[in-house]
VOPAGU-2260 file (C-alpha; in pm, 1 decimal, decimal comma):
REM VOPAGU-2260
SITE   aa  ch    i         X         Y         Z
SITE  MET   A    0   -3503,3     823,7    1143,3
SITE  THR   A    1   -3371,5     627,1    1427,1
SITE  ALA   A    2   -2969,5     653,7    1452,0
SITE  LYS   A    3   -2724,7     402,7    1577,0
SITE  ASP   A    4   -2483,1     450,3    1839,7
SITE  VAL   A    5   -2142,5     310,4    1793,4
SITE  ASP   A    6   -1811,5     366,1    1937,1
SITE  VAL   A    7   -1633,8     324,1    1626,8
SITE  LEU   A    8   -1754,0     397,3    1232,8
SITE  LEU   A    9   -1521,0     249,0     965,5
SITE  VAL   A   10   -1575,2     369,0     643,9
SITE  GLY   A   11   -1454,5     171,5     352,6
SITE  GLY   A   12   -1405,5    -203,6     346,7
SITE  GLY   A   13   -1015,3    -210,7     248,2
SITE  VAL   A   14    -712,8    -352,6     419,0
SITE  MET   A   15    -690,7     -13,1     622,2
SITE  SER   A   16   -1027,5     -33,6     798,7
SITE  ALA   A   17   -1004,8    -424,8     844,1
SITE  THR   A   18    -697,9    -356,4    1017,0
SITE  LEU   A   19    -798,2     -81,4    1281,5
SITE  GLY   A   20   -1100,6    -279,7    1339,7
SITE  MET   A   21    -903,6    -602,0    1423,5
SITE  LEU   A   22    -639,2    -397,6    1613,2
SITE  LEU   A   23    -947,8    -261,4    1811,5
SITE  LYS   A   24   -1125,9    -547,1    1863,7
SITE  GLN   A   25    -787,8    -733,8    1997,8
SITE  LEU   A   26    -757,7    -453,7    2264,3
SITE  ASP   A   27   -1128,3    -406,5    2361,9
SITE  PRO   A   28   -1356,0    -695,3    2246,0
SITE  ASN   A   29   -1650,0    -492,3    2395,5
SITE  MET   A   30   -1594,1    -210,4    2146,0
SITE  THR   A   31   -1911,3    -178,5    1925,2
SITE  ILE   A   32   -1776,2    -132,0    1542,3
SITE  THR   A   33   -1956,1     -84,3    1242,0
SITE  LEU   A   34   -1793,1    -104,3     878,1
SITE  VAL   A   35   -1977,0      80,8     570,7
SITE  GLU   A   36   -1874,4      -8,6     219,6
SITE  ARG   A   37   -2037,8     133,0    -107,9
SITE  LEU   A   38   -1972,7    -168,9    -298,9
SITE  ASP   A   39   -2131,8    -515,3    -275,8
SITE  HIS   A   40   -1799,3    -689,1    -145,3
SITE  VAL   A   41   -1521,5    -584,2      51,0
SITE  ALA   A   42   -1158,3    -535,8     -70,1
SITE  HIS   A   43   -1275,3    -472,6    -426,1
SITE  GLU   A   44   -1100,1    -141,7    -490,0
SITE  SER   A   45    -719,3     -48,1    -409,7
SITE  THR   A   46    -691,0    -365,3    -169,7
SITE  ASP   A   47    -800,1    -624,5    -443,8
SITE  GLY   A   48    -524,7    -860,1    -562,9
SITE  TRP   A   49    -532,0    -757,1    -935,0
SITE  ASN   A   50    -539,3    -382,3    -806,7
SITE  ASN   A   51    -202,6    -327,3    -623,5
SITE  ALA   A   52     167,9    -480,7    -677,2
SITE  GLY   A   53     110,9    -739,7    -398,2
SITE  THR   A   54     468,3    -662,3    -301,4
SITE  GLY   A   55     542,0    -691,7      53,9
SITE  HIS   A   56     701,5    -331,3      63,7
SITE  ALA   A   57    1016,4    -368,4     262,0
SITE  GLY   A   58    1266,7    -159,0      91,1
SITE  TYR   A   59    1443,7    -465,6     -57,4
SITE  CYS   A   60    1385,4    -413,7    -434,0
SITE  GLU   A   61    1209,4     -67,0    -451,5
SITE  LEU   A   62    1504,9     164,4    -571,3
SITE  ASN   A   63    1290,2     496,3    -525,2
SITE  TYR   A   64    1295,6     418,9    -167,6
SITE  THR   A   65    1671,4     483,2    -177,8
SITE  PRO   A   66    1681,1     807,4    -381,4
SITE  GLN   A   67    2009,9     978,1    -491,5
SITE  ALA   A   68    2113,4    1342,5    -472,7
SITE  ASP   A   69    2273,0    1519,5    -761,0
SITE  ASP   A   70    2604,8    1493,3    -561,1
SITE  GLY   A   71    2594,5    1096,3    -571,2
SITE  ASN   A   72    2495,1    1041,2    -220,6
SITE  ILE   A   73    2220,2     796,7    -146,7
SITE  THR   A   74    1993,5     832,1     149,6
SITE  ILE   A   75    1861,5     528,1     274,0
SITE  ASN   A   76    1655,2     636,5     609,2
SITE  ARG   A   77    1315,9     584,6     399,0
SITE  ALA   A   78    1406,7     230,9     325,9
SITE  LEU   A   79    1515,7     161,7     669,6
SITE  SER   A   80    1166,8     304,2     808,7
SITE  ILE   A   81     941,0     105,7     566,7
SITE  ASN   A   82    1152,7    -238,5     656,5
SITE  ALA   A   83    1060,4    -189,4    1025,0
SITE  ASN   A   84     721,2     -76,2     951,8
SITE  PHE   A   85     676,8    -398,9     759,1
SITE  GLU   A   86     816,7    -591,5    1005,0
SITE  VAL   A   87     536,3    -466,9    1268,5
SITE  THR   A   88     263,6    -607,1     991,5
SITE  LEU   A   89     433,6    -928,2     973,8
SITE  GLN   A   90     425,2    -942,0    1371,5
SITE  PHE   A   91      46,7    -883,1    1383,4
SITE  TRP   A   92     -26,1   -1109,7    1114,9
SITE  SER   A   93     193,1   -1381,3    1273,2
SITE  TYR   A   94     -12,7   -1343,8    1580,1
SITE  LEU   A   95    -344,9   -1385,1    1393,9
SITE  VAL   A   96    -209,8   -1668,6    1241,6
SITE  GLU   A   97    -100,3   -1836,7    1576,0
SITE  GLN   A   98    -432,7   -1761,8    1711,7
SITE  GLN   A   99    -596,4   -1916,6    1397,1
SITE  ILE   A  100    -790,1   -1586,0    1341,5
SITE  LEU   A  101    -627,1   -1589,7     988,0
SITE  PRO   A  102    -604,6   -1903,4     765,0
SITE  ALA   A  103    -264,9   -2090,9     680,0
SITE  PRO   A  104     -24,7   -1815,0     554,8
SITE  GLY   A  105     -21,8   -1958,4     225,4
SITE  LYS   A  106    -395,2   -1837,9     170,4
SITE  PHE   A  107    -263,7   -1489,3     207,2
SITE  ILE   A  108     119,4   -1432,0     165,4
SITE  ASN   A  109     396,7   -1631,6     -17,4
SITE  PRO   A  110     777,1   -1625,2       7,6
SITE  THR   A  111     912,8   -1457,2    -333,6
SITE  ALA   A  112    1261,3   -1332,5    -365,2
SITE  HIS   A  113    1258,9    -939,5    -380,2
SITE  GLN   A  114    1521,5    -865,8    -651,6
SITE  SER   A  115    1666,0    -520,8    -803,8
SITE  PHE   A  116    1791,7    -526,5   -1164,2
SITE  VAL   A  117    1966,4    -273,2   -1333,7
SITE  TRP   A  118    2174,1    -202,2   -1626,6
SITE  GLY   A  119    2437,4      48,6   -1797,2
SITE  GLU   A  120    2759,4     176,6   -1580,7
SITE  LYS   A  121    2581,2     466,4   -1406,3
SITE  ASP   A  122    2288,1     269,8   -1269,5
SITE  VAL   A  123    2505,2     -23,3   -1182,4
SITE  ALA   A  124    2734,2     190,5    -984,8
SITE  PHE   A  125    2423,0     345,9    -791,4
SITE  LEU   A  126    2322,9     -28,8    -688,8
SITE  ARG   A  127    2632,7    -129,0    -593,7
SITE  LYS   A  128    2645,3     163,2    -371,8
SITE  ARG   A  129    2306,9     144,8    -228,5
SITE  HIS   A  130    2366,6    -237,6    -143,6
SITE  GLU   A  131    2705,7    -133,5      19,0
SITE  LEU   A  132    2477,4     110,1     259,6
SITE  LEU   A  133    2184,8    -103,0     293,0
SITE  SER   A  134    2379,8    -451,1     386,7
SITE  ALA   A  135    2587,8    -268,7     644,2
SITE  HIS   A  136    2239,9    -230,7     832,7
SITE  HIS   A  137    2115,4    -533,8    1039,3
SITE  LEU   A  138    1749,6    -450,8     862,7
SITE  PHE   A  139    1944,4    -533,7     545,3
SITE  ALA   A  140    2233,0    -798,6     621,8
SITE  ASP   A  141    2102,9   -1063,8     421,3
SITE  MET   A  142    2079,9    -864,9     106,5
SITE  GLN   A  143    2302,9   -1014,2    -154,7
SITE  TYR   A  144    2463,6    -835,1    -459,0
SITE  SER   A  145    2599,8    -964,4    -819,8
SITE  GLU   A  146    2733,6    -818,1   -1152,5
SITE  SER   A  147    2812,9   -1183,0   -1263,6
SITE  ARG   A  148    2575,2   -1264,1   -1556,8
SITE  GLU   A  149    2614,5   -1648,6   -1437,8
SITE  GLN   A  150    2484,9   -1559,3   -1089,9
SITE  LEU   A  151    2195,4   -1338,3   -1227,4
SITE  ALA   A  152    2103,2   -1615,4   -1489,6
SITE  GLU   A  153    2027,6   -1842,5   -1153,0
SITE  TRP   A  154    1830,0   -1566,3    -969,5
SITE  MET   A  155    1626,1   -1453,1   -1263,8
SITE  PRO   A  156    1615,0   -1686,3   -1581,2
SITE  LEU   A  157    1354,5   -1498,6   -1764,7
SITE  VAL   A  158    1536,2   -1195,6   -1699,2
SITE  MET   A  159    1881,3   -1285,6   -1841,8
SITE  ARG   A  160    1752,8   -1518,5   -2128,6
SITE  ASP   A  161    1858,7   -1405,9   -2471,5
SITE  ARG   A  162    2006,9   -1079,5   -2295,3
SITE  ALA   A  163    2249,3    -902,2   -2506,4
SITE  ALA   A  164    2603,9    -953,8   -2361,1
SITE  GLU   A  165    2735,3    -622,9   -2390,8
SITE  GLY   A  166    2698,0    -372,5   -2125,4
SITE  PRO   A  167    2719,2    -398,7   -1737,3
SITE  VAL   A  168    2445,8    -538,2   -1513,9
SITE  ALA   A  169    2414,4    -575,7   -1174,2
SITE  ALA   A  170    2121,8    -730,9    -921,8
SITE  THR   A  171    2057,5    -737,0    -538,4
SITE  ARG   A  172    1838,1   -1006,7    -394,0
SITE  VAL   A  173    1663,1   -1088,8     -35,5
SITE  ASP   A  174    1534,8   -1419,7     -47,4
SITE  HIS   A  175    1261,6   -1389,7     259,7
SITE  GLY   A  176    1064,0   -1097,3       9,8
SITE  SER   A  177     707,3   -1166,7      27,1
SITE  ASP   A  178     409,4   -1171,2    -223,2
SITE  VAL   A  179      69,0   -1062,0     -53,3
SITE  ASP   A  180    -297,0   -1139,0    -167,0
SITE  PHE   A  181    -436,5    -835,5      16,2
SITE  GLY   A  182    -795,5    -888,1     -99,9
SITE  SER   A  183    -775,2   -1245,3      50,7
SITE  LEU   A  184    -590,2   -1116,0     367,9
SITE  THR   A  185    -887,7    -856,1     398,8
SITE  ARG   A  186   -1137,8   -1078,4     346,8
SITE  SER   A  187   -1027,8   -1319,2     600,5
SITE  MET   A  188    -964,9   -1064,0     863,1
SITE  ILE   A  189   -1355,0    -925,6     788,6
SITE  LYS   A  190   -1491,2   -1276,1     768,3
SITE  HIS   A  191   -1357,3   -1314,1    1124,8
SITE  LEU   A  192   -1479,7    -968,6    1268,7
SITE  VAL   A  193   -1848,5   -1041,7    1152,7
SITE  THR   A  194   -1836,5   -1343,5    1404,5
SITE  GLN   A  195   -1758,5   -1099,4    1662,9
SITE  ASP   A  196   -2044,1    -956,2    1905,1
SITE  GLY   A  197   -2059,6    -579,2    1868,9
SITE  PHE   A  198   -1914,5    -594,4    1488,5
SITE  ASP   A  199   -2150,8    -513,8    1190,1
SITE  LEU   A  200   -2065,4    -490,2     827,3
SITE  CYS   A  201   -2309,6    -280,3     607,5
SITE  LEU   A  202   -2235,3    -358,0     231,5
SITE  SER   A  203   -2359,8    -140,7     -47,5
SITE  HIS   A  204   -2417,5     153,5     175,5
SITE  SER   A  205   -2240,7     527,2      96,5
SITE  VAL   A  206   -2175,6     780,1     323,9
SITE  LYS   A  207   -2365,8    1113,5     248,7
SITE  SER   A  208   -2281,1    1323,3     499,6
SITE  LEU   A  209   -2079,0    1402,0     861,0
SITE  ARG   A  210   -2134,4    1665,7    1082,7
SITE  LYS   A  211   -2017,8    1700,7    1450,0
SITE  SER   A  212   -2307,7    1667,4    1731,1
SITE  LYS   A  213   -2312,3    1895,3    2024,0
SITE  ARG   A  214   -2186,1    1599,2    2228,7
SITE  GLY   A  215   -1908,9    1567,3    2010,4
SITE  HIS   A  216   -2005,1    1263,9    1848,0
SITE  TRP   A  217   -2013,9    1219,0    1499,8
SITE  ARG   A  218   -2361,9    1204,6    1295,4
SITE  VAL   A  219   -2285,1    1005,2     983,0
SITE  ALA   A  220   -2582,7     997,0     739,8
SITE  VAL   A  221   -2555,0     675,7     528,9
SITE  LYS   A  222   -2782,0     537,8     228,8
SITE  ASP   A  223   -2879,6     184,0     206,9
SITE  GLU   A  224   -2811,8     180,0    -231,1
SITE  GLN   A  225   -2990,8    -168,6    -231,2
SITE  SER   A  226   -3306,4     -63,5     -67,7
SITE  GLY   A  227   -3275,1     275,0     -69,3
SITE  GLU   A  228   -3314,5     330,0     288,9
SITE  ASP   A  229   -3143,0     638,8     476,2
SITE  LYS   A  230   -2961,3     550,3     804,2
SITE  GLN   A  231   -2784,1     752,5    1059,5
SITE  PHE   A  232   -2516,9     652,4    1294,8
SITE  ASN   A  233   -2384,1     837,0    1609,6
SITE  ALA   A  234   -2033,0     738,4    1639,5
SITE  ARG   A  235   -1754,6     855,8    1918,1
SITE  PHE   A  236   -1499,5     786,5    1639,7
SITE  VAL   A  237   -1483,5     759,3    1258,7
SITE  PHE   A  238   -1220,9     633,9    1051,7
SITE  LEU   A  239   -1183,2     717,9     695,7
SITE  GLY   A  240   -1015,6     446,7     540,0
SITE  ALA   A  241   -1183,6     432,0     174,1
SITE  GLY   A  242    -876,2     469,1     -52,9
SITE  GLY   A  243    -924,9     739,6    -323,1
SITE  GLY   A  244   -1280,9     804,7    -169,0
SITE  SER   A  245   -1110,5     933,6     152,0
SITE  LEU   A  246   -1039,7    1256,6      36,4
SITE  PRO   A  247   -1378,2    1386,1     -61,0
SITE  LEU   A  248   -1505,7    1225,0     276,2
SITE  LEU   A  249   -1274,8    1403,3     465,3
SITE  GLN   A  250   -1374,1    1728,4     325,1
SITE  LYS   A  251   -1738,1    1648,6     425,8
SITE  SER   A  252   -1616,9    1668,9     743,5
SITE  HIS   A  253   -1519,7    2042,9     733,4
SITE  ILE   A  254   -1233,4    1953,8    1021,0
SITE  ASP   A  255    -997,1    2230,4    1021,4
SITE  GLU   A  256    -732,4    1964,3     952,7
SITE  SER   A  257    -876,0    1893,7     598,6
SITE  GLN   A  258    -802,3    2233,6     475,8
SITE  GLY   A  259    -524,9    2275,2     213,5
SITE  TYR   A  260    -556,4    1914,4      82,5
SITE  GLY   A  261    -629,0    1835,0    -258,9
SITE  GLY   A  262    -579,9    1510,2    -489,2
SITE  PHE   A  263    -416,5    1390,0    -812,9
SITE  PRO   A  264    -528,4    1081,0    -932,8
SITE  VAL   A  265    -342,5     832,7   -1145,1
SITE  SER   A  266    -479,1     512,6   -1307,9
SITE  GLY   A  267    -285,6     192,6   -1368,6
SITE  GLN   A  268    -256,5    -137,8   -1581,2
SITE  TRP   A  269     -49,1    -433,5   -1585,7
SITE  LEU   A  270      73,6    -684,7   -1840,6
SITE  VAL   A  271     -51,7   -1021,6   -1716,6
SITE  CYS   A  272      74,4   -1389,7   -1819,7
SITE  LYS   A  273    -100,8   -1685,3   -1702,8
SITE  LYS   A  274      69,0   -1941,1   -1915,6
SITE  PRO   A  275     200,5   -2218,9   -1672,6
SITE  GLU   A  276     503,9   -2299,3   -1904,4
SITE  ILE   A  277     609,5   -1930,6   -1857,9
SITE  VAL   A  278     495,6   -1862,3   -1484,8
SITE  GLN   A  279     686,6   -2140,6   -1378,9
SITE  GLN   A  280    1003,1   -1990,9   -1474,0
SITE  HIS   A  281     998,3   -1691,1   -1272,1
SITE  HIS   A  282     977,1   -1696,0    -889,2
SITE  SER   A  283    1065,2   -1352,5    -779,8
SITE  LYS   A  284     965,6    -973,9    -786,3
SITE  VAL   A  285    1238,9    -795,6    -990,7
SITE  TYR   A  286    1239,8    -409,5    -973,3
SITE  GLY   A  287    1420,5    -171,8   -1211,5
SITE  LYS   A  288    1412,1     209,2   -1221,0
SITE  ALA   A  289    1144,6     439,9   -1301,3
SITE  PRO   A  290    1182,6     591,0   -1637,4
SITE  VAL   A  291    1272,1     994,6   -1621,7
SITE  GLY   A  292     962,7    1184,5   -1536,2
SITE  ALA   A  293     764,0     879,0   -1412,3
SITE  PRO   A  294     635,1     913,3   -1064,1
SITE  PRO   A  295     771,1     656,7    -802,1
SITE  MET   A  296     445,9     447,7    -825,9
SITE  SER   A  297     554,8     361,6   -1175,5
SITE  VAL   A  298     858,9     196,6   -1117,9
SITE  PRO   A  299     864,6    -115,1   -1355,5
SITE  HIS   A  300     866,9    -464,7   -1203,1
SITE  LEU   A  301     827,9    -803,2   -1352,7
SITE  ASP   A  302     650,2   -1009,9   -1043,6
SITE  THR   A  303     554,2   -1324,1    -947,7
SITE  ARG   A  304     176,6   -1301,4    -822,0
SITE  ILE   A  305     -57,0   -1546,5    -624,7
SITE  ILE   A  306    -408,4   -1417,1    -637,0
SITE  ASN   A  307    -695,1   -1607,6    -483,2
SITE  GLY   A  308    -446,5   -1928,2    -481,9
SITE  GLN   A  309    -359,0   -1903,9    -870,5
SITE  PRO   A  310     -14,9   -1814,6    -983,5
SITE  ALA   A  311      77,9   -1565,0   -1253,9
SITE  LEU   A  312     329,0   -1288,7   -1364,4
SITE  LEU   A  313     267,8    -949,4   -1376,4
SITE  PHE   A  314     490,1    -655,7   -1538,1
SITE  GLY   A  315     398,4    -276,7   -1523,5
SITE  PRO   A  316     265,7     -56,2   -1378,9
SITE  PHE   A  317     155,9     149,9   -1675,7
SITE  ALA   A  318      20,5     445,3   -1574,9
SITE  GLY   A  319    -228,7     687,7   -1692,7
SITE  PHE   A  320    -418,7    1011,3   -1664,1
SITE  THR   A  321    -778,9    1017,1   -1507,3
SITE  THR   A  322   -1033,5    1221,7   -1328,4
SITE  LYS   A  323   -1153,5     929,0   -1143,1
SITE  PHE   A  324   -1094,7     873,0    -752,6
SITE  LEU   A  325   -1151,7     516,6    -745,6
SITE  LYS   A  326   -1181,1     273,7   -1011,0
SITE  LYS   A  327   -1560,6     223,5    -984,4
SITE  GLY   A  328   -1576,7     618,5    -906,4
SITE  SER   A  329   -1709,8     901,1   -1141,7
SITE  VAL   A  330   -1518,8    1091,2   -1376,7
SITE  PHE   A  331   -1612,6    1417,7   -1202,2
SITE  ASP   A  332   -1423,8    1315,3    -875,3
SITE  LEU   A  333   -1135,2    1545,4    -933,8
SITE  PHE   A  334   -1341,2    1833,8   -1054,8
SITE  SER   A  335   -1588,0    1817,5    -708,3
SITE  SER   A  336   -1295,8    1801,6    -493,8
SITE  VAL   A  337   -1210,5    2163,8    -566,9
SITE  ARG   A  338   -1252,3    2390,4    -274,1
SITE  PRO   A  339   -1134,0    2745,2    -242,4
SITE  TYR   A  340    -857,5    2658,7      -9,4
SITE  ASN   A  341    -708,0    2407,2    -238,4
SITE  VAL   A  342    -757,2    2560,5    -553,6
SITE  ALA   A  343    -377,0    2756,6    -532,6
SITE  PRO   A  344    -226,9    2420,9    -403,0
SITE  MET   A  345    -374,0    2234,7    -686,6
SITE  MET   A  346    -290,0    2494,2    -947,5
SITE  ALA   A  347      62,7    2514,8    -830,1
SITE  VAL   A  348      90,1    2135,7    -854,5
SITE  GLY   A  349     -63,9    2114,3   -1198,6
SITE  ARG   A  350     177,3    2381,2   -1311,1
SITE  ASP   A  351     485,7    2264,5   -1162,7
SITE  ASN   A  352     429,6    1900,7   -1288,9
SITE  MET   A  353     348,1    1956,5   -1641,7
SITE  ASP   A  354     604,0    1673,4   -1739,1
SITE  LEU   A  355     437,5    1430,9   -1522,3
SITE  THR   A  356     105,1    1506,8   -1671,2
SITE  LYS   A  357     251,1    1461,7   -2007,0
SITE  TYR   A  358     415,7    1138,7   -1903,7
SITE  LEU   A  359      67,3    1017,8   -1773,5
SITE  ILE   A  360    -132,2    1116,3   -2085,8
SITE  ALA   A  361     156,1     986,3   -2310,6
SITE  GLU   A  362     104,2     637,3   -2102,0
SITE  SER   A  363    -261,1     616,9   -2142,7
SITE  PHE   A  364    -192,3     597,4   -2538,4
SITE  GLN   A  365      57,2     321,9   -2546,1
SITE  SER   A  366     -39,7       4,5   -2755,9
SITE  HIS   A  367     -15,4    -332,0   -2663,4
SITE  LYS   A  368     339,3    -326,6   -2885,2
SITE  ASP   A  369     457,8     -57,2   -2685,2
SITE  ARG   A  370     420,5    -203,3   -2362,6
SITE  VAL   A  371     560,6    -535,3   -2441,6
SITE  ALA   A  372     873,2    -360,8   -2580,2
SITE  SER   A  373     899,4    -205,2   -2228,6
SITE  LEU   A  374     864,4    -544,4   -2091,0
SITE  ARG   A  375    1138,4    -700,0   -2282,0
SITE  ASN   A  376    1385,9    -482,9   -2111,1
SITE  PHE   A  377    1307,7    -746,3   -1796,2
SITE  PHE   A  378    1207,2   -1011,8   -2009,6
SITE  PRO   A  379    1390,9   -1020,3   -2378,4
SITE  ASP   A  380    1242,7   -1331,7   -2517,5
SITE  ALA   A  381     845,6   -1198,4   -2418,5
SITE  LYS   A  382     612,1   -1256,6   -2675,5
SITE  GLU   A  383     294,2   -1019,2   -2725,3
SITE  GLU   A  384      31,5   -1297,1   -2751,5
SITE  ASP   A  385     141,1   -1445,5   -2420,2
SITE  TRP   A  386      41,2   -1131,1   -2238,6
SITE  THR   A  387    -301,6    -929,9   -2159,5
SITE  LEU   A  388    -350,1    -610,9   -2002,6
SITE  GLN   A  389    -534,7    -603,6   -1665,1
SITE  ASN   A  390    -671,7    -274,4   -1511,7
SITE  ALA   A  391    -525,2    -168,2   -1181,0
SITE  GLY   A  392    -666,5      51,2    -895,3
SITE  MET   A  393    -658,2     415,9    -847,0
SITE  ARG   A  394    -411,5     598,2    -665,5
SITE  VAL   A  395    -488,1     957,9    -568,9
SITE  GLN   A  396    -151,3    1141,1    -486,0
SITE  ILE   A  397    -174,3    1397,2    -205,9
SITE  ILE   A  398    -146,9    1770,7    -296,6
SITE  LYS   A  399     -81,3    1978,1       4,8
SITE  LYS   A  400      56,9    2337,9     106,7
SITE  ASP   A  401     413,1    2344,1     198,0
SITE  ALA   A  402     562,7    2557,7     425,6
SITE  GLU   A  403     546,6    2847,7     183,4
SITE  GLY   A  404     169,9    2792,5     118,5
SITE  HIS   A  405     226,4    2672,4    -215,4
SITE  GLY   A  406     131,2    2323,9    -349,3
SITE  LYS   A  407     322,6    2000,7    -298,2
SITE  LEU   A  408     263,5    1682,6    -477,6
SITE  GLU   A  409     349,9    1412,7    -217,3
SITE  PHE   A  410     380,2    1011,4    -336,4
SITE  GLY   A  411     337,0     870,3      46,5
SITE  THR   A  412      78,8     783,9     280,4
SITE  GLU   A  413     -73,4    1055,2     526,9
SITE  ILE   A  414    -287,1    1026,4     849,2
SITE  VAL   A  415    -491,8    1322,0     860,1
SITE  ALA   A  416    -687,1    1336,9    1221,1
SITE  ALA   A  417    -889,8    1580,4    1386,2
SITE  LYS   A  418    -723,0    1773,6    1708,8
SITE  ASP   A  419    -983,7    1629,3    1949,6
SITE  GLY   A  420    -916,9    1251,4    1810,1
SITE  THR   A  421   -1275,6    1204,1    1688,0
SITE  LEU   A  422   -1178,0    1178,5    1331,4
SITE  ALA   A  423    -916,3    1006,9    1129,4
SITE  ALA   A  424    -827,7     964,6     753,7
SITE  LEU   A  425    -561,3     803,1     560,8
SITE  LEU   A  426    -481,5     977,7     224,0
SITE  GLY   A  427    -244,1     884,0     -32,9
SITE  ALA   A  428     -60,2     565,1    -135,7
SITE  SER   A  429     248,3     340,9    -140,5
SITE  PRO   A  430     356,1     171,1      44,2
SITE  GLY   A  431      18,4     146,6     194,4
SITE  ALA   A  432    -100,2    -169,0     257,3
SITE  SER   A  433     222,0    -323,0     367,8
SITE  THR   A  434     282,0     -87,6     658,2
SITE  ALA   A  435    -126,0     -81,1     730,2
SITE  VAL   A  436     -45,9    -204,7    1084,4
SITE  GLN   A  437     186,5      62,6    1189,5
SITE  ALA   A  438     -29,1     313,8    1025,7
SITE  MET   A  439    -326,8     208,7    1199,1
SITE  ILE   A  440    -109,7     193,1    1533,9
SITE  ASP   A  441     -32,1     560,4    1487,0
SITE  VAL   A  442    -390,4     639,6    1433,5
SITE  LEU   A  443    -470,7     461,8    1766,4
SITE  HIS   A  444    -184,2     671,2    1923,4
SITE  ARG   A  445    -328,8     996,3    1812,6
SITE  CYS   A  446    -706,1     913,8    1832,5
SITE  PHE   A  447    -710,9     712,1    2150,4
SITE  LYS   A  448    -449,7     862,1    2374,7
SITE  GLU   A  449    -557,1     764,1    2697,0
SITE  ARG   A  450    -659,2     434,5    2633,3
SITE  MET   A  451    -316,7     349,8    2452,0
SITE  SER   A  452    -118,5     480,1    2750,2
SITE  SER   A  453    -332,5     250,4    2989,4
SITE  PRO   A  454    -130,5     -46,8    3138,1
SITE  GLN   A  455    -406,4    -292,9    3013,7
SITE  TRP   A  456    -352,8    -170,1    2612,6
SITE  GLN   A  457      21,7    -135,9    2683,4
SITE  THR   A  458      36,0    -471,9    2770,2
SITE  ARG   A  459    -188,1    -635,5    2499,8
SITE  MET   A  460     -20,9    -431,9    2234,9
SITE  LYS   A  461     310,3    -598,9    2315,2
SITE  GLU   A  462     105,1    -933,5    2283,0
SITE  LEU   A  463       3,8    -841,1    1928,3
SITE  VAL   A  464     344,0    -671,7    1791,8
SITE  PRO   A  465     638,4    -772,3    2034,6
SITE  SER   A  466     825,8    -492,2    1941,1
SITE  TYR   A  467     613,3    -239,2    2014,3
SITE  GLY   A  468     745,8      91,1    2161,7
SITE  GLN   A  469    1091,1     -44,7    2076,3
SITE  SER   A  470    1280,7      48,2    1759,7
SITE  LEU   A  471    1390,6    -223,9    1516,5
SITE  ILE   A  472    1612,7      22,1    1357,8
SITE  ASP   A  473    1814,7      85,6    1641,5
SITE  ASP   A  474    1814,9    -298,2    1788,2
SITE  ALA   A  475    1966,6    -576,4    1604,2
SITE  ALA   A  476    1922,4    -814,7    1858,9
SITE  LEU   A  477    1517,7    -759,5    1888,9
SITE  LEU   A  478    1506,8    -769,5    1525,9
SITE  LYS   A  479    1674,7   -1104,6    1505,2
SITE  THR   A  480    1402,3   -1233,7    1772,3
SITE  VAL   A  481    1089,7   -1095,4    1569,8
SITE  ARG   A  482    1219,6   -1174,2    1250,9
SITE  ASP   A  483    1309,6   -1537,1    1320,2
SITE  ARG   A  484     958,1   -1605,7    1440,8
SITE  THR   A  485     758,9   -1426,0    1159,8
SITE  LEU   A  486     980,5   -1576,7     903,0
SITE  SER   A  487     901,4   -1937,1    1058,7
SITE  THR   A  488     530,4   -1856,8    1130,0
SITE  LEU   A  489     434,5   -1718,0     779,2
SITE  ASN   A  490     653,5   -1956,4     598,6
SITE  LEU   A  491     879,5   -1690,7     469,9
SITE  ARG   A  492    1241,9   -1848,4     466,4
SITE  GLY   A  493    1286,5   -1870,0     123,3
SITE  ASP   A  494    1520,9   -2158,9     131,5
């Protein structure tokens, strides 16, 4: 069997691999890159438009990014970080649009106000304090707040229609939020990449094994699922960006850094409405607070969506219990991921998160009537017959050892990289795709250290992302400069 030598092997045809491939090709057009995807199309798992919320996650409306401690204090650091990271993503997309590498912005991103909505004295007090803290920072200076039912009726007509008048309500709003079709975005990036010399796309190709050669390269055995042919790649660098499939692939690499990691899979579903007379009355993403015991990814929200150019409304997500790591995976995925080094952390997480497990199982057995009843907290006039159930993508939350060696369940994303920089994997979920550019820049810093420190790559990075190497959290003037550009280039002004 003849092996093909490549500089980079990308595993998984989603937004992460596409973003890393695009960054590398912009930094070094001569680099040879192959992307392998086990399905017959790219962007069909977590990146597909219907498999994620499509929210340009910036911390504007997601209340779980500003947790409140038992003493009432609200922490905003994570919201600041996510917002700054999304600004990095917007800068790179703006560059690609300006260079006509990506199509017109409306093909993949659309202005959609981001709003938070709560009711009851306790949650209204929380939102009021949250707004006070966030709006004092330049990243969130445009955030509006109101407890006026008349104002809220203008901001979110469906949410306030026929709502009982008793009890306090409140909302925040940022007009320049966005709805992103990550599937269309990814397909556009890969469509461009395949036109570049030295880039190959291999669909219906599954990775069977990864092992290190004496030369320090990765020998990756791959099977063409259509022809049945076995292939091998010799790669100087491997990136595992396969969503829920990244953990099993990372385990196959046997790098020391993979030790201790496990996965906690969570499925999801949406209620979807495509009736024009209803869809046309809602033009925002409205996020609430997650039910007690629910994972952060289950924060309820009523969203405007534009997928493949078609508008719709989406409500959810409704989480569920699963043993699959991918939507088109196997029910044995969870069990086959068990290793001697992660048994203890996984058992500890199972023991310490029984309430979460019970919640997920209960969610799985909800009826359509039950789901619509939840929807009526956000759309009191919702009718069962106007909404259908749509399966979302799978999310595999990270299980890892904590400082005491016990298991800890993480709800964010994490980059795991070999100490020699020859392999990296992205694990976890949320806010995921929205911060893909910053995540992949982090991969470059960890795995291409020498080249990233070279004058050529430093200069090029500042062309791709003008704020590169500077802090948008600390520099208000820099934020204004880059945000004015991205809102204009991507048509996100929302006015």
